[in-house]
C-alpha positions in Angstrom: -93.7 40.0 36.8 -96.7 40.4 39.1 -98.9 43.3 38.2 -99.8 45.8 41.0 -103.4 45.9 42.1 -105.6 48.2 39.9 -108.4 49.8 41.9 -110.3 50.6 38.7 -110.5 46.8 37.9 -112.0 46.1 41.3 -114.5 49.0 41.0 -115.5 47.9 37.5 -116.2 44.3 38.6 -118.3 45.6 41.5 -120.3 47.9 39.3 -120.8 45.3 36.7 -121.9 42.7 39.2 -124.2 45.2 40.8 -125.9 46.0 37.5 -126.5 42.3 36.8 -127.9 41.7 40.3 -130.1 44.8 40.1 -131.5 43.5 36.7 -131.8 40.0 38.2 -129.4 38.6 35.6 -127.1 35.6 36.4 -123.7 36.9 37.4 -121.1 35.0 35.4 -117.4 35.3 35.2 -117.5 35.7 31.4 -120.0 38.5 31.5 -118.1 40.3 34.2 -114.9 40.6 32.1 -116.6 40.9 28.6 -115.0 43.6 26.5 -112.2 44.3 29.1 -108.5 43.7 29.0 -108.4 41.3 32.0 -109.4 37.7 32.5 -111.9 35.9 34.7 -109.0 35.4 37.1 -109.4 39.0 38.2 -112.4 37.9 40.3 -110.1 35.6 42.2 -107.3 38.1 42.3 -109.4 40.9 43.8 -112.1 39.0 45.7 -110.9 35.4 46.1 -113.8 34.2 44.0 -117.5 34.9 43.3 -118.7 34.8 47.0 -116.2 37.5 47.8 -117.3 39.6 44.9 -121.0 39.4 45.8 -120.2 40.3 49.4 -118.1 43.3 48.2 -120.9 44.5 46.0 -123.3 44.6 48.9 -120.7 46.2 51.2 -119.8 48.8 48.6 -123.3 50.3 48.7 -123.0 50.8 52.5 -119.4 52.2 52.1 -120.6 54.8 49.6 -123.6 55.6 51.8 -121.2 56.1 54.8 -119.1 58.4 52.7 -122.1 60.5 51.8 -123.4 60.6 55.3 -120.0 61.8 56.5 -120.8 65.1 54.8 -123.7 65.8 57.1 -122.6 68.2 59.7 -124.5 68.4 63.0 -126.1 71.7 63.9 -128.2 73.0 66.8 -131.3 71.9 64.9 -131.6 68.1 65.3 -134.7 67.9 63.1 -132.9 69.7 60.4 -130.0 67.2 60.8 -132.5 64.3 60.7 -133.8 65.6 57.4 -130.2 66.2 56.1 -129.4 62.5 56.8 -132.5 61.4 54.9 -131.5 63.7 52.0 -128.0 62.4 51.9 -129.4 58.8 52.0 -131.7 59.5 49.1 -128.9 61.3 47.2 -126.6 58.2 47.6 -129.3 55.9 46.5 -130.0 57.8 43.3 -126.3 58.3 42.6 -125.7 54.5 42.8 -129.0 52.9 41.9 -127.7 49.4 41.2 -125.7 49.3 44.4 -128.7 50.5 46.3 -130.9 47.9 44.8 -128.8 45.1 46.2 -127.7 46.7 49.5 -130.6 45.1 51.3 -130.6 41.7 49.6 -130.3 39.4 52.5 -129.4 36.5 50.3 -126.0 38.1 49.6 -123.1 38.0 52.1 -122.3 41.2 54.1 -118.7 41.1 55.2 -118.9 44.0 57.7 -122.4 44.2 59.1 -121.3 46.6 61.9 -120.2 49.2 59.3 -123.6 48.8 57.7 -125.4 49.2 61.1 -123.4 52.4 61.7 -125.3 54.2 59.0 -128.6 53.5 60.8 -126.9 54.5 64.1 -126.5 58.0 62.7 -130.2 58.2 62.2 -131.0 57.0 65.7 -128.6 59.6 67.2 -130.4 62.4 65.3 -133.7 61.3 66.7 -132.3 61.1 70.2 -131.0 64.6 69.9 -134.4 65.8 68.8 -135.9 64.2 71.9 -133.3 65.7 74.2 -133.8 69.1 72.6 -137.6 68.9 73.3 -138.5 68.9 69.6 -139.8 65.4 69.9 -141.8 64.0 72.9 -139.9 62.4 75.7 -141.9 59.2 75.1 -140.5 58.8 71.5 -138.4 55.7 71.2 -135.4 56.7 69.0 -134.9 53.3 67.5 -138.5 52.8 66.7 -138.9 56.3 65.2 -135.7 55.9 63.2 -137.2 52.7 61.8 -140.3 54.6 60.8 -138.3 57.3 59.0 -136.0 54.7 57.4 -138.9 52.6 56.1 -140.6 55.6 54.6 -137.4 56.7 52.9 -136.3 53.3 51.8 -139.6 52.6 50.1 -139.3 55.9 48.2 -135.7 55.2 47.3 -136.5 51.7 45.9 -139.3 53.2 43.8 -136.8 55.8 42.5 -133.9 53.4 41.7 -136.2 50.9 40.0 -137.6 53.6 37.8 -141.2 53.2 39.0 -141.6 56.9 39.8 -139.6 60.1 39.2 -138.1 62.3 41.8 -140.8 64.9 41.0 -143.5 62.4 41.8 -142.0 61.0 45.0 -140.7 64.3 46.5 -144.0 65.8 47.6 -145.3 62.5 49.0 -142.1 61.9 50.9 -142.0 65.5 52.2 -145.6 65.4 53.5 -145.0 62.0 55.1 -141.9 63.2 56.9 -143.6 66.3 58.2 -146.5 64.2 59.5 -144.0 61.9 61.2 -142.1 64.8 62.8 -145.3 66.5 64.0 -146.7 63.2 65.2 -143.6 62.8 67.4 -144.4 66.2 69.0 -142.8 68.8 66.8 -144.6 71.9 65.6 -145.7 71.3 62.0 -144.5 74.7 60.7 -141.2 74.4 62.5 -140.8 70.8 61.3 -141.3 72.0 57.7 -138.8 74.7 58.1 -136.2 72.3 59.4 -137.0 69.8 56.7 -136.5 72.3 54.0 -133.2 73.4 55.4 -131.9 69.8 56.1 -133.1 68.5 52.7 -131.2 71.1 50.7 -128.1 70.6 52.9 -128.1 66.8 52.6 -128.2 66.9 48.8 -125.1 69.1 48.8 -126.1 71.0 45.7 -127.1 67.8 43.8 -130.9 68.5 44.2 -132.7 68.0 40.8 -133.2 71.4 39.2 -137.0 70.9 39.1 -137.4 70.7 42.8 -138.9 73.8 44.4 -136.3 73.7 47.2 -133.3 74.0 45.0 
């Protein structure tokens, strides 16, 4: 009798592999199934082998990020929405630190690169809306500015998920950096801070650490 697929088995294999990769440990079939009720054949059953599993690990990080970003609702304040996207991004990274640590490992396969690119596209769209609304200067390149915002946020997220800094340490630095970026793009600094506060709280969806002053 053929057993039906078990989603929990697939998820467990992905999470175990992500943990090994994040800790820079060799990913072996025996370690993956240690202390479970399934055999090493599960890797072939669910992923057609180790390359498929490694690709699924990297893709899963983007899938969960996509799900988190789907909760960001556009408003009439595009700068607030830009901040909300960044907050949702940070929230996803800290919720799934092992997956985030390997999402951008170019040595691993990425089965659906377009789906991964779509998460960045949402950031570009928010910047474009800020330009169109007159909050950012007309000369601002949405793609270039989105990259600036992402690189700042990505650096902070990597420090967080690697345990180098705490949220309390990185939050004021990230906040100040984003306000400077927004103001440098043409926005009023006070208005930028107001939008950032609103979007940051919305993007965390109530998962903001209790010690933050914006909770």
